[in-house]
C-alpha positions in Angstrom: -8.4 -23.2 20.2 -6.3 -22.5 17.1 -5.6 -25.4 14.7 -1.9 -24.9 15.1 1.0 -27.4 15.5 4.2 -25.9 16.6 7.1 -27.1 14.5 10.0 -28.5 16.4 12.3 -27.7 13.4 14.8 -24.8 13.7 13.9 -21.4 12.5 14.6 -20.6 8.9 15.0 -17.2 7.2 14.8 -16.1 3.6 15.5 -12.4 4.2 18.5 -10.4 5.3 17.1 -9.9 8.9 17.9 -6.2 8.8 16.5 -4.1 11.7 12.8 -3.6 11.0 12.5 -6.8 9.1 9.3 -8.6 9.9 11.2 -12.0 10.0 13.0 -10.8 13.2 9.8 -11.3 15.2 10.2 -15.1 14.8 13.2 -14.8 17.2 11.2 -15.2 20.4 14.3 -16.5 22.2 16.3 -13.3 21.5 19.1 -15.1 19.7 19.6 -12.3 17.1 22.0 -10.2 19.2 24.4 -13.2 19.5 24.0 -14.0 15.8 24.8 -10.4 14.9 27.9 -10.4 17.1 29.0 -13.7 15.5 28.4 -12.2 12.0 30.7 -9.2 12.8 33.3 -11.6 14.1 33.1 -13.8 10.9 33.4 -10.7 8.7 36.6 -9.5 10.4 38.4 -12.6 11.8 41.6 -14.1 10.5 41.2 -17.3 8.6 41.2 -20.2 8.7 39.2 -20.5 11.9 36.7 -22.9 13.4 33.7 -21.8 15.6 31.9 -24.5 17.7 28.3 -23.7 18.7 27.9 -25.8 21.8 24.9 -27.0 23.8 22.4 -29.8 23.9 20.0 -30.7 21.2 17.0 -28.5 20.6 18.3 -25.3 22.4 18.6 -23.2 19.2 22.0 -24.0 17.7 20.7 -24.6 14.2 18.4 -21.6 14.4 21.5 -19.5 15.3 23.2 -21.0 12.2 20.3 -20.2 10.0 20.3 -16.6 11.2 23.8 -16.3 9.8 23.5 -18.3 6.6 19.8 -17.8 5.8 17.9 -20.5 4.0 16.4 -18.9 0.9 17.4 -18.5 -2.7 17.9 -14.8 -2.5 21.4 -13.5 -3.0 21.3 -11.8 0.5 19.7 -14.4 2.8 20.7 -14.3 6.5 22.9 -11.9 8.4 26.2 -12.6 6.6 27.1 -10.1 3.9 26.7 -11.9 0.6 29.3 -9.5 -0.9 31.9 -10.9 1.5 30.7 -14.4 2.3 29.8 -17.4 0.3 28.2 -20.1 2.4 28.0 -23.9 2.0 26.5 -26.4 4.4 26.9 -30.0 5.4 24.4 -32.0 7.4 26.7 -34.8 8.6 23.9 -37.1 9.9 22.7 -38.6 6.5 26.3 -39.6 5.6 26.6 -41.8 8.8 23.5 -43.8 8.1 24.8 -46.4 5.7 27.7 -48.1 7.5 30.4 -46.5 5.3 32.7 -46.1 8.3 35.9 -46.1 6.2 35.0 -43.3 3.8 32.2 -41.3 5.6 34.5 -38.4 6.2 35.8 -38.4 2.6 32.2 -38.6 1.4 31.4 -35.5 3.4 34.4 -33.6 1.9 33.2 -34.6 -1.5 29.7 -33.2 -0.8 31.2 -29.9 0.5 33.4 -29.6 -2.6 30.5 -30.3 -4.9 28.4 -27.7 -3.2 31.2 -25.2 -3.4 31.4 -25.7 -7.2 27.6 -25.1 -7.5 27.8 -21.9 -5.4 30.8 -20.5 -7.4 29.2 -21.4 -10.7 26.7 -18.6 -10.3 29.3 -16.0 -9.4 29.8 -13.7 -12.4 33.4 -12.7 -11.6 34.7 -16.3 -11.7 35.9 -17.9 -14.9 33.7 -20.9 -15.7 36.5 -22.9 -17.4 39.0 -22.4 -14.6 36.3 -23.3 -12.1 35.6 -26.6 -14.0 39.2 -27.5 -14.1 39.8 -27.0 -10.4 36.6 -28.6 -9.4 37.3 -31.7 -11.4 40.9 -31.9 -10.1 39.7 -31.8 -6.5 36.8 -34.2 -7.0 39.0 -36.7 -8.9 41.3 -37.1 -5.9 38.4 -37.7 -3.6 36.7 -40.2 -5.9 40.0 -42.1 -6.3 40.4 -42.2 -2.5 36.8 -43.4 -1.9 37.2 -46.2 -4.5 40.4 -47.4 -2.9 38.9 -47.3 0.5 36.0 -49.3 -0.7 38.2 -51.9 -2.3 40.2 -52.2 0.9 37.1 -52.6 3.0 35.7 -55.3 0.7 39.0 -57.2 0.9 40.1 -56.8 -2.8 43.7 -57.3 -3.6 44.1 -58.9 -0.1 46.6 -61.6 -1.1 47.7 -60.2 -4.4 49.3 -57.0 -3.2 52.9 -56.3 -4.0 55.1 -53.3 -3.8 53.6 -51.9 -7.1 50.1 -52.2 -5.7 50.8 -49.7 -2.8 48.5 -46.7 -3.0 49.3 -43.6 -1.0 45.9 -42.4 0.3 47.4 -39.8 2.6 49.4 -38.3 -0.3 46.3 -38.2 -2.5 44.4 -36.3 0.3 47.2 -33.8 0.6 47.0 -33.1 -3.1 43.3 -32.7 -2.7 43.9 -30.1 0.0 46.0 -28.1 -2.5 43.3 -28.4 -5.1 40.6 -27.4 -2.6 42.7 -24.3 -1.6 42.9 -23.3 -5.3 39.2 -23.7 -5.6 38.4 -21.6 -2.6 40.8 -18.9 -3.8 38.6 -18.3 -6.9 36.3 -16.5 -4.5 38.7 -15.3 -1.7 41.7 -14.4 -3.9 40.4 -10.9 -4.7 42.0 -9.5 -1.6 39.0 -7.6 -0.4 38.3 -9.7 2.7 36.1 -12.4 1.1 35.7 -15.6 2.8 34.0 -19.0 2.5 31.8 -19.9 5.5 31.3 -23.7 5.9 28.4 -24.7 8.2 28.6 -28.3 9.5 25.5 -29.4 11.5 24.5 -32.4 13.6 28.0 -33.6 14.4 26.7 -34.8 17.8 24.0 -36.8 16.2 26.5 -39.2 14.7 28.6 -41.8 16.5 31.3 -39.9 18.5 34.2 -41.7 16.8 32.8 -40.7 13.3 32.4 -37.1 14.5 36.0 -37.2 15.6 37.2 -38.5 12.2 35.2 -35.9 10.4 36.7 -33.1 12.5 40.1 -34.5 11.8 39.4 -34.6 8.0 38.2 -31.0 8.1 41.2 -29.8 10.0 43.7 -31.7 7.9 42.3 -31.3 4.4 40.1 -28.3 4.0 41.3 -26.0 6.7 42.7 -23.5 4.2 43.1 -19.7 4.1 39.8 -17.9 3.5 37.7 -20.5 5.3 35.5 -20.1 8.4 34.0 -23.2 9.8 30.8 -23.0 11.9 30.0 -26.3 13.6 27.4 -27.6 16.1 29.1 -29.9 18.4 29.8 -30.3 22.1 33.1 -31.0 24.0 31.5 -34.2 25.4 31.2 -35.6 21.9 34.9 -35.1 21.3 35.7 -36.8 24.7 33.5 -39.8 23.9 35.0 -40.0 20.4 38.5 -40.0 21.8 37.6 -42.7 24.3 36.2 -44.9 21.5 39.1 -44.4 19.1 42.2 -43.8 21.3 41.3 -45.1 24.8 40.3 -43.6 28.1 43.8 -42.6 29.2 44.6 -40.6 26.1 41.2 -38.9 26.2 41.9 -37.8 29.8 45.4 -36.5 29.1 44.8 -35.0 25.6 41.1 -34.5 25.1 40.9 -30.8 25.9 44.0 -30.0 23.9 42.6 -31.9 20.9 39.3 -30.0 21.2 41.1 -26.6 21.4 43.0 -27.5 18.3 39.9 -28.4 16.4 37.8 -25.5 17.7 39.4 -22.1 18.1 36.3 -20.3 19.2 33.8 -22.3 21.4 30.5 -20.5 21.7 27.9 -21.9 24.2 24.3 -21.0 23.3 23.3 -18.7 26.2 20.1 -20.4 27.3 20.2 -18.6 30.7 19.4 -15.3 28.9 16.3 -16.7 27.2 13.1 -14.8 28.1 11.6 -18.1 28.9 8.3 -16.9 30.3 7.6 -14.8 27.2 8.5 -17.7 25.0 6.2 -20.1 26.7 3.3 -17.6 26.8 3.8 -16.9 23.1 3.7 -20.6 22.2 0.6 -21.1 24.3 -1.1 -18.2 22.7 -0.2 -19.4 19.2 -1.7 -22.8 20.0 -4.9 -21.1 21.3 -4.7 -22.8 24.7 -6.5 -21.8 27.9 -5.1 -19.3 30.5 -4.0 -16.9 27.7 -6.1 -13.8 27.0 -4.9 -11.4 24.3 -1.4 -12.8 24.3 -1.0 -12.5 28.1 -1.9 -14.2 31.4 -1.9 -13.3 35.0 1.5 -13.1 36.9 0.7 -16.2 39.1 -0.1 -18.4 36.1 2.9 -17.1 34.2 5.2 -18.0 37.1 3.6 -21.4 37.4 4.3 -22.2 33.7 7.8 -20.9 34.0 8.6 -22.9 37.2 7.2 -26.2 35.9 9.1 -25.8 32.6 12.4 -24.9 34.3 12.2 -27.9 36.6 11.2 -30.5 33.9 12.2 -29.8 30.2 14.4 -26.9 31.2 15.4 -24.2 28.8 15.4 -26.4 25.7 13.1 -24.8 23.1 12.5 -28.1 21.3 11.5 -29.7 24.5 9.1 -26.9 25.3 7.5 -27.1 21.9 7.1 -30.8 22.4 5.2 -30.1 25.6 3.0 -27.5 24.0 2.2 -29.8 21.0 1.3 -32.7 23.3 -0.7 -30.3 25.5 -2.6 -29.2 22.4 -3.6 -32.8 21.6 -4.6 -33.8 25.2 -6.5 -30.6 25.8 -8.7 -31.4 22.8 -9.2 -34.9 24.2 -10.0 -33.5 27.6 -12.5 -31.0 26.1 -14.2 -33.7 24.0 -14.6 -36.1 26.9 -15.8 -33.5 29.4 -18.2 -31.8 26.9 -17.1 -28.4 28.0 -14.2 -25.9 27.8 -11.1 -26.8 29.9 -10.8 -24.5 32.9 -7.6 -22.7 33.7 -7.0 -24.8 36.8 -7.4 -28.0 34.7 -5.1 -26.7 32.1 -2.3 -26.0 34.6 -2.6 -29.5 36.0 -2.5 -30.9 32.4 0.6 -28.7 31.7 2.4 -30.0 34.7 1.5 -33.7 34.0 2.6 -33.4 30.3 5.9 -31.7 31.4 6.6 -34.6 33.8 5.8 -37.2 31.1 8.1 -35.5 28.5 11.0 -34.9 30.8 10.8 -37.9 33.2 8.8 -40.7 31.4 10.1 -43.2 34.0 8.8 -41.2 36.9 5.5 -40.6 35.1 5.0 -44.3 34.6 5.5 -44.9 38.3 3.0 -42.1 39.1 0.2 -43.3 36.9 0.4 -46.8 38.4 -0.5 -45.3 41.8 -1.6 -41.6 41.5 -2.4 -41.2 45.2 -1.6 -38.8 47.9 1.0 -41.2 49.3 2.6 -41.7 46.0 2.9 -38.0 45.2 4.2 -37.2 48.6 6.8 -40.0 48.4 8.2 -38.7 45.1 9.4 -35.6 46.9 11.7 -37.8 49.0 15.3 -38.2 47.7 15.7 -41.4 49.7 12.5 -42.8 48.1 13.6 -41.9 44.6 16.8 -43.9 45.2 14.7 -47.0 45.8 12.7 -46.8 42.6 14.0 -49.1 39.9 12.2 -47.0 37.2 14.2 -43.9 38.1 17.7 -45.5 37.6 17.6 -44.8 33.9 16.6 -41.2 34.6 19.6 -40.7 36.8 21.9 -42.3 34.3 20.8 -39.7 31.7 21.9 -36.8 33.8 25.5 -35.9 34.8 24.2 -34.5 38.1 21.9 -36.9 40.1 21.3 -34.4 42.9 20.2 -31.7 40.4 17.6 -34.1 39.1 16.4 -35.0 42.6 16.1 -31.3 43.5 14.2 -30.5 40.3 11.7 -33.4 41.0 11.2 -32.1 44.6 10.7 -28.5 43.3 8.3 -29.7 40.6 6.0 -31.5 43.1 6.2 -28.5 45.5 5.1 -26.3 42.6 2.2 -28.7 41.8 1.3 -28.9 45.4 1.0 -25.1 45.7 -1.6 -25.3 43.0 -3.5 -28.2 44.6 -3.3 -27.1 48.2 -6.6 -25.2 48.3 -6.9 -24.9 52.1 -3.2 -23.8 52.4 -2.4 -26.3 55.2 0.8 -27.4 53.4 -0.5 -30.9 52.8 -2.5 -32.6 50.0 -5.4 -34.7 50.8 -7.4 -37.0 48.6 -10.0 -34.4 47.9 -7.4 -31.9 46.7 -5.7 -34.6 44.5 -9.0 -35.5 42.9 -8.7 -32.8 40.1 -5.5 -34.4 39.0 -7.1 -37.8 38.7 -10.0 -36.3 36.8 -7.8 -34.5 34.4 -5.8 -37.7 33.8 -9.0 -39.6 33.2 -10.6 -37.1 30.8 -7.4 -36.5 28.9 -6.9 -40.3 28.6 -3.3 -40.1 29.9 -3.7 -43.6 31.2 -6.1 -46.3 30.3 -6.9 -46.9 33.9 -9.7 -44.6 35.1 -9.2 -42.7 38.3 -9.9 -45.2 41.0 -10.1 -45.0 44.8 -6.8 -45.7 46.5 -6.7 -48.2 49.4 -6.3 -45.6 52.1 -9.1 -43.5 50.7 -11.3 -46.6 50.4 -10.8 -47.6 54.1 -11.6 -44.0 55.2 -14.8 -44.1 53.2 -15.7 -47.5 54.6 -15.2 -46.3 58.2 -17.6 -43.3 57.5 -20.2 -45.6 55.9 -20.1 -48.1 58.8 -20.3 -45.4 61.4 -24.1 -45.4 61.1 -24.5 -44.1 64.6 -22.4 -41.1 63.5 -20.3 -41.5 66.6 -18.3 -38.3 67.0 -15.5 -40.3 68.6 -14.9 -42.1 65.3 -15.3 -39.2 63.0 -13.3 -36.8 65.1 -10.4 -39.2 65.6 -10.4 -40.1 61.9 -10.5 -36.6 60.5 -8.6 -34.6 63.1 -6.0 -37.1 64.2 -5.5 -40.2 62.1 -5.6 -38.5 58.7 -3.1 -35.9 59.8 -0.7 -38.4 61.3 2.2 -40.2 59.6 0.0 -43.3 59.5 -2.0 -41.7 56.8 0.4 -39.2 55.3 3.6 -41.1 55.6 5.7 -41.7 52.4 7.1 -45.0 53.6 3.8 -46.8 54.6 1.8 -48.7 52.0 -1.9 -49.6 52.2 -3.0 -52.8 50.5 -6.6 -53.7 50.3 -6.9 -57.2 51.5 -10.6 -57.9 51.3 -14.0 -56.2 51.6 -13.4 -55.2 55.2 -9.8 -54.2 55.9 -6.5 -53.0 54.6 -3.0 -54.2 55.4 -0.4 -51.7 56.5 3.1 -52.4 55.1 6.4 -50.8 56.0 9.7 -51.8 54.4 8.0 -54.9 53.0 6.8 -55.9 56.5 3.2 -56.1 57.6 2.9 -53.8 60.6 -0.8 -53.9 61.1 -4.3 -53.7 59.7 -7.3 -51.3 59.8 -10.6 -53.0 59.9 -14.0 -51.5 59.3 -17.2 -53.5 60.3 -20.7 -52.4 60.8 -20.5 -53.4 64.4 -17.1 -51.7 64.8 -16.4 -49.0 62.3 -12.7 -48.4 63.2 -10.5 -51.2 64.4 -6.8 -50.4 64.4 -4.6 -53.6 64.9 -0.8 -53.6 65.3 1.5 -56.5 64.5 3.4 -56.3 67.8 2.8 -57.5 71.3 1.1 -55.0 73.6 3.9 -55.3 76.2 6.5 -54.1 73.7 4.3 -51.3 72.5 3.5 -50.2 76.0 7.2 -50.1 76.9 7.8 -47.9 73.8 5.0 -45.6 74.9 6.5 -45.3 78.4 9.8 -44.4 76.9 8.1 -41.8 74.8 6.2 -40.4 77.8 9.5 -40.1 79.8 11.3 -38.3 77.0 8.4 -35.9 75.9 6.3 -35.1 78.9 3.7 -33.6 76.6 0.7 -35.9 76.9 -1.5 -37.4 79.6 -0.1 -40.4 81.4 -3.3 -42.3 80.5 -1.9 -42.5 77.0 0.5 -45.2 78.2 -2.5 -47.6 78.1 -3.4 -46.4 74.5 -3.0 -50.0 73.4 -4.3 -53.3 74.8 -4.3 -57.0 74.0 -7.0 -58.6 72.0 -9.3 -60.7 74.0 -12.5 -62.6 73.7 -14.3 -62.1 70.4 -11.8 -59.5 69.4 -9.1 -62.1 69.0 -11.2 -63.7 66.1 -11.7 -60.4 64.3 -10.7 -60.2 60.7 -7.3 -58.6 60.1 -3.9 -59.1 61.6 -2.2 -57.9 64.8 -2.0 -58.8 68.5 -2.5 -55.3 69.7 -5.5 -53.0 69.5 -5.2 -49.2 69.5 -7.8 -47.8 71.9 -8.2 -44.4 70.4 -10.9 -43.5 72.9 -8.0 -42.7 75.3 -7.2 -39.7 73.1 -10.6 -38.2 73.5 -9.6 -35.5 75.9 -6.2 -34.7 74.3 -5.6 -31.7 72.1 -5.5 -32.8 68.5 -1.8 -31.8 68.1 -0.8 -33.9 71.1 -2.8 -36.9 69.8 -1.1 -36.7 66.4 2.3 -36.6 68.1 1.4 -39.6 70.1 0.1 -41.5 67.1 3.3 -40.6 65.3 5.3 -41.9 68.2 3.4 -45.2 68.0 4.3 -45.5 64.3 8.0 -44.9 65.2 7.8 -47.6 67.8 6.4 -50.2 65.4 8.6 -49.4 62.5 11.8 -49.1 64.6 11.3 -52.6 66.0 10.4 -54.1 62.7 13.2 -52.5 60.8 
């Protein structure tokens, strides 16, 4: 394992990124072709113009910006031609941290103006004296406005104002715009296609109403000839900002028109074109994790990593790096506690678990409370997901609930394909055991892997079957454990003592399974035998697939049986199924489950 932590920060570049440049290899997501196309557009477009780089956090928007502007001290850093383009940058987030709602936008304009002065100061063709005059004139207007806004916010002159105390803030800002245009023209006025490229990042990390105000300030006061604005924001932020500031109705009727006015060129980061499998394998290789040999892995493993990633954290590079970093830590813990190298199979399980924890923490918390076959199977059911209180927050975070449900189902199906060793399409407790062991060794939960109630009662039945009765073992393994009674997602087993488990459906007790040394397998139902028999007769009439003797599959408790531990007036006499084919016996047992749950529902 390499001692490597993958940075979640955006890519940065100190070179020109020309073809053949070693720095281009850092672009594992293949964003450079889009950055180069944007560079050409910026070099040739009419100004002023605003470009919006859209998409969720962590998908590469800032990395795309950095490809254009660079991040070094060299004259030519990044793709933009330094002979044509001067670049300045604003990270809006820090300016929104100190509660200066009234002048946050003006403070951002001041920061941009100050940075522009510093950039032009080093340009040999610009007269230093003229630069100083124009910079001071622009800054003076902004400082005056900020002071006045501060006074108004603090309530100064509140009762002493008269006509002479009126201060025209809008007029001062319009004068600033003229001064800013003069300042920009010191660079762009040569007539050879020069332009000032202003990068504004993290607009969607600040409160939407503040982002809206900053957009308006940029459009109204520094959107001047020669300027190209490149901003990271999303249309949803603008909509939310308009709702907060102007109300829901105006947002609905004018939101899109407002966005189009602010952003003339919306560019959505094309995550669908990411070579995601290559990116994941490259990150796993850099971290020195298992499954990767000489920078590659087998096609089946590659597809597994790709599928698990797509269903959970999606195509978000920051989310993927977070999974890999957490994987790196837990794999070390797993290795330390096991005293050996982590196997490829264990690593895949760990990758799947970490991906679930990062993408769906609420679902993961539910799973670690009961990491059983029944729990895992239940989580594939859309109806079951709807009943989980923990998942409500997960659904609220997503605009498409069905998409999330489908992703969860696909995720567990992919994990099942790894665990289903015998290929029967089902997961039993033995096949789930590696998951529990990985969780224990990686310390993903402080609860050690423990035997689930349904597994416990099966073990007890085997232990108490000291005579090794084939009737008990055959029915248990070939019929009961393959029926809905054992595999069903809606039935819960609750250990009620040292000798039996209670069976619960829809919060109702529907029966018990008892295991005693004298009677290894006692199956009791919480329903009168007459009602169960009638249900079985109806089943027989409709199906015509089993022996008629199955109608007497159940009988009343009598004699000493009535005082047996557990709950239920009816006993299942599974000896009646001895001569049935296993498939018929399973169908009959499932029918019995349907009879009990239908009546109790």
